[in-house]
ZALO-104767 format. One record per residue: residue number from 1; x, y, z of N, C-alpha, C, O, CB in turn. Coordinates in nm, 4 decimals. Glycine has a CB too. Example, Ala and Ser with C-alpha at 12.3 -4.5 7.8 and 13.67 -1.06 7.14 Angstrom:
residues 2
+-----+----------+----------+----------+----------+----------+----------+----------+----------+----------+----------+----------+----------+----------+----------+----------+
| num |     n_px |     n_py |     n_pz |    ca_px |    ca_py |    ca_pz |     c_px |     c_py |     c_pz |     o_px |     o_py |     o_pz |    cb_px |    cb_py |    cb_pz |
+-----+----------+----------+----------+----------+----------+----------+----------+----------+----------+----------+----------+----------+----------+----------+----------+
|   1 |   1.3190 |  -0.5690 |   0.7800 |   1.2300 |  -0.4500 |   0.7800 |   1.3200 |  -0.3300 |   0.7800 |   1.4236 |  -0.3319 |   0.8465 |   1.1308 |  -0.4473 |   0.9046 |
|   2 |   1.2850 |  -0.2250 |   0.7080 |   1.3670 |  -0.1060 |   0.7140 |   1.2900 |   0.0030 |   0.7870 |   1.3409 |   0.1138 |   0.8039 |   1.4084 |  -0.0598 |   0.5725 |
+-----+----------+----------+----------+----------+----------+----------+----------+----------+----------+----------+----------+----------+----------+----------+----------+
***
This chain:
residues 68
+-----+----------+----------+----------+----------+----------+----------+----------+----------+----------+----------+----------+----------+----------+----------+----------+
| num |     n_px |     n_py |     n_pz |    ca_px |    ca_py |    ca_pz |     c_px |     c_py |     c_pz |     o_px |     o_py |     o_pz |    cb_px |    cb_py |    cb_pz |
+-----+----------+----------+----------+----------+----------+----------+----------+----------+----------+----------+----------+----------+----------+----------+----------+
|   1 |   0.0785 |  -0.1402 |  -0.0028 |   0.0191 |   0.0170 |   0.0393 |   0.0885 |   0.1030 |   0.0068 |   0.0474 |   0.1961 |  -0.0625 |  -0.0013 |   0.0541 |   0.1741 |
|   2 |   0.1972 |   0.0942 |   0.0442 |   0.2934 |   0.2211 |   0.0316 |   0.2982 |   0.2698 |  -0.1053 |   0.2849 |   0.3899 |  -0.1286 |   0.4431 |   0.1904 |   0.0747 |
|   3 |   0.3184 |   0.1745 |  -0.2073 |   0.3484 |   0.2140 |  -0.2857 |   0.2147 |   0.2615 |  -0.4091 |   0.2171 |   0.3095 |  -0.5224 |   0.4445 |   0.1281 |  -0.3026 |
|   4 |   0.1360 |   0.2296 |  -0.3404 |  -0.0281 |   0.2935 |  -0.3970 |   0.0049 |   0.4233 |  -0.3577 |   0.0217 |   0.5130 |  -0.4402 |  -0.1966 |   0.2329 |  -0.3141 |
|   5 |   0.0150 |   0.4389 |  -0.2405 |   0.0341 |   0.5913 |  -0.2119 |   0.1060 |   0.6837 |  -0.2777 |   0.0621 |   0.7892 |  -0.3236 |   0.0798 |   0.6086 |  -0.1066 |
|   6 |   0.2381 |   0.6366 |  -0.2833 |   0.3680 |   0.7158 |  -0.3584 |   0.3125 |   0.7584 |  -0.4936 |   0.3237 |   0.8732 |  -0.5367 |   0.5156 |   0.6111 |  -0.3859 |
|   7 |   0.2517 |   0.6583 |  -0.5580 |   0.2165 |   0.6818 |  -0.6912 |   0.0890 |   0.7757 |  -0.6795 |   0.0742 |   0.8657 |  -0.7622 |   0.1910 |   0.5428 |  -0.7714 |
|   8 |  -0.0063 |   0.7553 |  -0.5744 |  -0.1181 |   0.8953 |  -0.5524 |  -0.0701 |   1.0337 |  -0.5544 |  -0.1084 |   1.1265 |  -0.6256 |  -0.1883 |   0.8951 |  -0.4094 |
|   9 |   0.0288 |   1.0314 |  -0.4556 |   0.1091 |   1.1247 |  -0.4846 |   0.1821 |   1.2077 |  -0.5326 |   0.2149 |   1.3229 |  -0.5040 |   0.1273 |   1.1227 |  -0.4742 |
|  10 |   0.2121 |   1.1131 |  -0.6357 |   0.3620 |   1.1991 |  -0.7128 |   0.2991 |   1.1525 |  -0.8344 |   0.3836 |   1.1350 |  -0.9223 |   0.5629 |   1.1387 |  -0.6817 |
|  11 |   0.1438 |   1.1179 |  -0.8822 |   0.0557 |   1.1624 |  -1.0020 |   0.0463 |   1.2575 |  -1.1122 |  -0.0681 |   1.2449 |  -1.1558 |  -0.0272 |   1.1863 |  -0.9641 |
|  12 |   0.1133 |   1.3534 |  -1.1848 |   0.0913 |   1.4662 |  -1.1964 |  -0.0846 |   1.4439 |  -1.3080 |  -0.1511 |   1.5416 |  -1.3425 |   0.2487 |   1.5448 |  -1.2610 |
|  13 |  -0.1082 |   1.3535 |  -1.3295 |  -0.2148 |   1.3707 |  -1.4362 |  -0.3366 |   1.2931 |  -1.3691 |  -0.3701 |   1.2001 |  -1.4425 |  -0.1679 |   1.3050 |  -1.5934 |
|  14 |  -0.4178 |   1.3014 |  -1.2473 |  -0.4921 |   1.2078 |  -1.1519 |  -0.4175 |   1.1107 |  -1.1680 |  -0.3162 |   1.0927 |  -1.2355 |  -0.6374 |   1.1727 |  -1.1717 |
|  15 |  -0.4963 |   1.0277 |  -1.0766 |  -0.4625 |   0.8839 |  -0.9869 |  -0.4684 |   0.7666 |  -1.0738 |  -0.5686 |   0.7182 |  -1.1265 |  -0.5742 |   0.8517 |  -0.8608 |
|  16 |  -0.3420 |   0.7261 |  -1.0817 |  -0.3380 |   0.5917 |  -1.2124 |  -0.4322 |   0.4831 |  -1.1014 |  -0.4788 |   0.3905 |  -1.1678 |  -0.1152 |   0.5049 |  -1.2704 |
|  17 |  -0.4611 |   0.4756 |  -0.9873 |  -0.5305 |   0.3522 |  -0.9616 |  -0.6889 |   0.4095 |  -0.9153 |  -0.7534 |   0.3157 |  -0.8684 |  -0.4424 |   0.2563 |  -0.8350 |
|  18 |  -0.7442 |   0.5017 |  -0.9164 |  -0.8930 |   0.5652 |  -0.9645 |  -0.9641 |   0.4944 |  -1.0480 |  -0.9254 |   0.5463 |  -1.1527 |  -0.8884 |   0.6921 |  -1.0344 |
|  19 |  -1.0358 |   0.4182 |  -1.0786 |  -1.1234 |   0.3824 |  -1.1485 |  -1.2905 |   0.4179 |  -1.1568 |  -1.3409 |   0.3969 |  -1.0465 |  -1.0991 |   0.2791 |  -1.1309 |
|  20 |  -1.3668 |   0.4548 |  -1.2338 |  -1.4904 |   0.5411 |  -1.2561 |  -1.5749 |   0.4545 |  -1.3324 |  -1.5326 |   0.4210 |  -1.4430 |  -1.4653 |   0.6809 |  -1.3324 |
|  21 |  -1.7018 |   0.4059 |  -1.2895 |  -1.8232 |   0.3743 |  -1.4015 |  -1.9235 |   0.4587 |  -1.4138 |  -1.9199 |   0.5514 |  -1.3330 |  -1.8954 |   0.2540 |  -1.3803 |
|  22 |  -1.9958 |   0.4582 |  -1.4743 |  -2.0955 |   0.5616 |  -1.5055 |  -2.2286 |   0.4599 |  -1.5011 |  -2.2103 |   0.3627 |  -1.5744 |  -2.0644 |   0.6487 |  -1.6650 |
|  23 |  -2.3644 |   0.4588 |  -1.4295 |  -2.4439 |   0.4107 |  -1.4834 |  -2.5664 |   0.4791 |  -1.5007 |  -2.5872 |   0.5730 |  -1.4239 |  -2.4492 |   0.3159 |  -1.4387 |
|  24 |  -2.6729 |   0.4449 |  -1.6066 |  -2.7678 |   0.5219 |  -1.6544 |  -2.9191 |   0.4171 |  -1.5747 |  -2.9786 |   0.3178 |  -1.6167 |  -2.7465 |   0.5361 |  -1.8505 |
|  25 |  -2.9345 |   0.4967 |  -1.4531 |  -3.0861 |   0.4093 |  -1.4298 |  -3.1636 |   0.4962 |  -1.4156 |  -3.1468 |   0.5873 |  -1.3344 |  -3.1114 |   0.3107 |  -1.3080 |
|  26 |  -3.2639 |   0.4854 |  -1.4917 |  -3.3877 |   0.5951 |  -1.4849 |  -3.5051 |   0.5461 |  -1.4147 |  -3.5900 |   0.6321 |  -1.3912 |  -3.4413 |   0.6380 |  -1.6295 |
|  27 |  -3.5265 |   0.4424 |  -1.3808 |  -3.6213 |   0.3803 |  -1.2687 |  -3.5680 |   0.4463 |  -1.1274 |  -3.4537 |   0.4416 |  -1.0819 |  -3.6098 |   0.1965 |  -1.2642 |
|  28 |  -3.7187 |   0.5272 |  -1.0556 |  -3.6216 |   0.5066 |  -0.9285 |  -3.6514 |   0.4352 |  -0.8550 |  -3.6046 |   0.4700 |  -0.7465 |  -3.5945 |   0.5972 |  -0.8520 |
|  29 |  -3.7291 |   0.3114 |  -0.8443 |  -3.6947 |   0.1771 |  -0.7571 |  -3.5790 |   0.1395 |  -0.8452 |  -3.5149 |   0.0639 |  -0.7721 |  -3.8258 |   0.0447 |  -0.7429 |
|  30 |  -3.5179 |   0.1474 |  -0.9535 |  -3.3729 |   0.0895 |  -1.0108 |  -3.2840 |   0.1421 |  -0.9123 |  -3.2240 |   0.0476 |  -0.8610 |  -3.3230 |   0.1411 |  -1.1711 |
|  31 |  -3.2546 |   0.2344 |  -0.8710 |  -3.1943 |   0.3526 |  -0.8427 |  -3.1825 |   0.3279 |  -0.7137 |  -3.0746 |   0.3267 |  -0.6545 |  -3.2594 |   0.4765 |  -0.8797 |
|  32 |  -3.3070 |   0.3041 |  -0.6557 |  -3.3084 |   0.3016 |  -0.4505 |  -3.2394 |   0.1166 |  -0.4488 |  -3.1656 |   0.0630 |  -0.3662 |  -3.5676 |   0.3177 |  -0.3374 |
|  33 |  -3.2905 |   0.0712 |  -0.5518 |  -3.1924 |  -0.1051 |  -0.5142 |  -3.0979 |  -0.0717 |  -0.5247 |  -3.0357 |  -0.0697 |  -0.4185 |  -3.1912 |  -0.2499 |  -0.6033 |
|  34 |  -3.0052 |  -0.0143 |  -0.6747 |  -2.8147 |   0.0021 |  -0.6609 |  -2.7910 |   0.0394 |  -0.5836 |  -2.6934 |  -0.0157 |  -0.5327 |  -2.7237 |   0.0754 |  -0.7341 |
|  35 |  -2.8477 |   0.1537 |  -0.5072 |  -2.7822 |   0.2176 |  -0.3881 |  -2.8027 |   0.1250 |  -0.2521 |  -2.7046 |   0.1252 |  -0.1777 |  -2.8489 |   0.3701 |  -0.3662 |
|  36 |  -2.8847 |   0.0678 |  -0.2210 |  -2.9097 |   0.0026 |  -0.0997 |  -2.7803 |  -0.1148 |  -0.1648 |  -2.6747 |  -0.1299 |  -0.1033 |  -3.1015 |  -0.0529 |  -0.0619 |
|  37 |  -2.8083 |  -0.1835 |  -0.2845 |  -2.6947 |  -0.2911 |  -0.2814 |  -2.5587 |  -0.2651 |  -0.2766 |  -2.4690 |  -0.3267 |  -0.2190 |  -2.7003 |  -0.3655 |  -0.3848 |
|  38 |  -2.5556 |  -0.1535 |  -0.3531 |  -2.3885 |  -0.0668 |  -0.2976 |  -2.3636 |  -0.0507 |  -0.1738 |  -2.2482 |  -0.0756 |  -0.1391 |  -2.3643 |   0.0863 |  -0.3362 |
|  39 |  -2.4718 |  -0.0002 |  -0.0586 |  -2.4126 |   0.0617 |   0.0668 |  -2.4421 |  -0.1252 |   0.1317 |  -2.3550 |  -0.1588 |   0.2119 |  -2.5229 |   0.2418 |   0.1568 |
|  40 |  -2.4978 |  -0.1819 |   0.1167 |  -2.4756 |  -0.3261 |   0.1922 |  -2.3278 |  -0.4127 |   0.1740 |  -2.2698 |  -0.4824 |   0.2573 |  -2.5964 |  -0.4285 |   0.1318 |
|  41 |  -2.2884 |  -0.3792 |   0.0255 |  -2.1450 |  -0.4037 |  -0.0101 |  -2.0200 |  -0.3469 |   0.0585 |  -1.9111 |  -0.3977 |   0.0851 |  -2.1330 |  -0.3651 |  -0.1327 |
|  42 |  -2.0655 |  -0.2394 |   0.0759 |  -1.9577 |  -0.1303 |   0.1115 |  -1.9251 |  -0.1543 |   0.3147 |  -1.8255 |  -0.1702 |   0.3854 |  -2.0484 |   0.0655 |   0.0577 |
|  43 |  -2.1151 |  -0.1410 |   0.3431 |  -2.1023 |  -0.2090 |   0.5076 |  -2.0244 |  -0.3614 |   0.5338 |  -1.9660 |  -0.3690 |   0.6420 |  -2.2728 |  -0.2380 |   0.5674 |
|  44 |  -2.0199 |  -0.4501 |   0.4690 |  -1.9605 |  -0.6078 |   0.5014 |  -1.8627 |  -0.5692 |   0.4240 |  -1.8748 |  -0.6779 |   0.3676 |  -2.0434 |  -0.7635 |   0.4585 |
|  45 |  -1.7408 |  -0.4978 |   0.3423 |  -1.6242 |  -0.5360 |   0.3271 |  -1.5447 |  -0.3638 |   0.3561 |  -1.5568 |  -0.2604 |   0.2904 |  -1.6097 |  -0.6241 |   0.1681 |
|  46 |  -1.4454 |  -0.4000 |   0.5114 |  -1.3980 |  -0.3232 |   0.5167 |  -1.3179 |  -0.2127 |   0.4166 |  -1.3392 |  -0.0920 |   0.4050 |  -1.3662 |  -0.3695 |   0.5790 |
|  47 |  -1.2389 |  -0.2803 |   0.3627 |  -1.1735 |  -0.2217 |   0.2362 |  -1.2367 |  -0.0925 |   0.1621 |  -1.1883 |   0.0117 |   0.1179 |  -1.1721 |  -0.3332 |   0.1336 |
|  48 |  -1.3598 |  -0.1438 |   0.1685 |  -1.4289 |  -0.0357 |   0.0419 |  -1.4041 |   0.1155 |   0.1759 |  -1.3882 |   0.2306 |   0.1351 |  -1.6776 |  -0.0916 |  -0.0261 |
|  49 |  -1.4057 |   0.0841 |   0.3169 |  -1.3885 |   0.1659 |   0.3884 |  -1.2985 |   0.2163 |   0.4248 |  -1.2912 |   0.2870 |   0.5254 |  -1.4237 |   0.1512 |   0.4472 |
|  50 |  -1.1863 |   0.1811 |   0.3265 |  -1.0784 |   0.2402 |   0.3864 |  -1.0317 |   0.3645 |   0.3776 |  -1.0988 |   0.4208 |   0.2911 |  -0.9959 |   0.1848 |   0.3630 |
|  51 |  -0.9634 |   0.4268 |   0.4153 |  -0.8939 |   0.5739 |   0.3747 |  -0.7351 |   0.5478 |   0.4397 |  -0.7049 |   0.4893 |   0.5437 |  -0.9897 |   0.7355 |   0.4630 |
|  52 |  -0.6614 |   0.6030 |   0.3545 |  -0.5150 |   0.6221 |   0.3963 |  -0.4920 |   0.7915 |   0.4600 |  -0.5522 |   0.8764 |   0.3944 |  -0.4102 |   0.5901 |   0.2436 |
|  53 |  -0.4239 |   0.8348 |   0.5609 |  -0.4245 |   0.9380 |   0.5969 |  -0.2466 |   0.9450 |   0.6448 |  -0.1903 |   0.8698 |   0.7244 |  -0.5483 |   0.9555 |   0.6985 |
|  54 |  -0.1876 |   1.0572 |   0.5691 |  -0.0564 |   1.0705 |   0.5483 |   0.0137 |   1.2543 |   0.5898 |   0.1319 |   1.2884 |   0.5960 |  -0.0454 |   1.0190 |   0.3789 |
|  55 |  -0.1005 |   1.3321 |   0.6095 |  -0.0239 |   1.4485 |   0.6166 |  -0.0278 |   1.4936 |   0.7127 |  -0.1372 |   1.5142 |   0.7651 |  -0.0417 |   1.5332 |   0.5460 |
|  56 |   0.0985 |   1.5300 |   0.7800 |   0.1038 |   1.5818 |   0.8967 |   0.1621 |   1.4709 |   0.9839 |   0.1999 |   1.4866 |   1.1000 |  -0.0265 |   1.6342 |   0.9369 |
|  57 |   0.1652 |   1.3533 |   0.9122 |   0.2025 |   1.2433 |   1.0099 |   0.3656 |   1.1485 |   0.9488 |   0.4138 |   1.1259 |   0.8378 |   0.0424 |   1.1259 |   1.0146 |
|  58 |   0.4011 |   1.1196 |   1.0769 |   0.5242 |   1.0785 |   1.0424 |   0.5442 |   0.9265 |   0.9312 |   0.6391 |   0.8907 |   0.8615 |   0.5873 |   1.0615 |   1.1872 |
|  59 |   0.4387 |   0.8792 |   0.9503 |   0.3964 |   0.7184 |   0.8422 |   0.2929 |   0.7453 |   0.8739 |   0.2448 |   0.7895 |   0.9782 |   0.4411 |   0.5394 |   0.8672 |
|  60 |   0.2285 |   0.6990 |   0.7162 |   0.1122 |   0.6866 |   0.6550 |   0.0309 |   0.6028 |   0.7609 |   0.0934 |   0.5142 |   0.8193 |   0.1275 |   0.6241 |   0.5119 |
|  61 |  -0.0715 |   0.6173 |   0.7847 |  -0.2132 |   0.5605 |   0.8692 |  -0.3079 |   0.5232 |   0.8025 |  -0.3777 |   0.5981 |   0.7342 |  -0.2830 |   0.6501 |   0.9538 |
|  62 |  -0.3286 |   0.3475 |   0.8194 |  -0.4549 |   0.3143 |   0.7115 |  -0.5757 |   0.3109 |   0.8330 |  -0.5607 |   0.2577 |   0.9430 |  -0.4357 |   0.1320 |   0.6054 |
|  63 |  -0.6694 |   0.3641 |   0.7969 |  -0.8370 |   0.3822 |   0.8717 |  -0.8986 |   0.3410 |   0.8261 |  -0.9311 |   0.3890 |   0.7175 |  -0.9121 |   0.4862 |   0.8921 |
|  64 |  -0.9663 |   0.2113 |   0.8780 |  -1.1746 |   0.1858 |   0.8425 |  -1.2103 |   0.2291 |   0.8771 |  -1.1813 |   0.2589 |   0.9929 |  -1.2774 |   0.0985 |   0.8615 |
|  65 |  -1.3463 |   0.2954 |   0.7907 |  -1.4006 |   0.3928 |   0.8744 |  -1.5356 |   0.2990 |   0.8554 |  -1.5663 |   0.2085 |   0.7778 |  -1.3934 |   0.5707 |   0.8260 |
|  66 |  -1.6196 |   0.3858 |   0.9974 |  -1.7526 |   0.2938 |   1.0346 |  -1.8642 |   0.2890 |   0.9195 |  -1.9323 |   0.1908 |   0.8898 |  -1.8305 |   0.3576 |   1.1741 |
|  67 |  -1.8680 |   0.4145 |   0.8620 |  -1.9676 |   0.4363 |   0.7944 |  -1.9378 |   0.5338 |   0.6657 |  -1.8726 |   0.6355 |   0.6896 |  -2.0623 |   0.4825 |   0.8859 |
|  68 |  -1.9815 |   0.5097 |   0.5288 |  -1.9597 |   0.6000 |   0.3707 |  -2.0969 |   0.6354 |   0.3457 |  -2.1267 |   0.6996 |   0.2449 |  -1.8925 |   0.5026 |   0.2177 |
+-----+----------+----------+----------+----------+----------+----------+----------+----------+----------+----------+----------+----------+----------+----------+----------+
***
């Protein structure tokens, strides 16, 4: 993870590890189910709630958030 943090900080044109996707959901029920499913997955897996804190610290610290 130190290598990932290094590349994140050193990147001049965006984070090379950042992946984005776009979804087109028109039905409000589909949007709600998608959001609920995504939140359930985030709640279940700590890694999806993990942040790296490094500014002002001697060494980077990995933190698992309780809720996002």
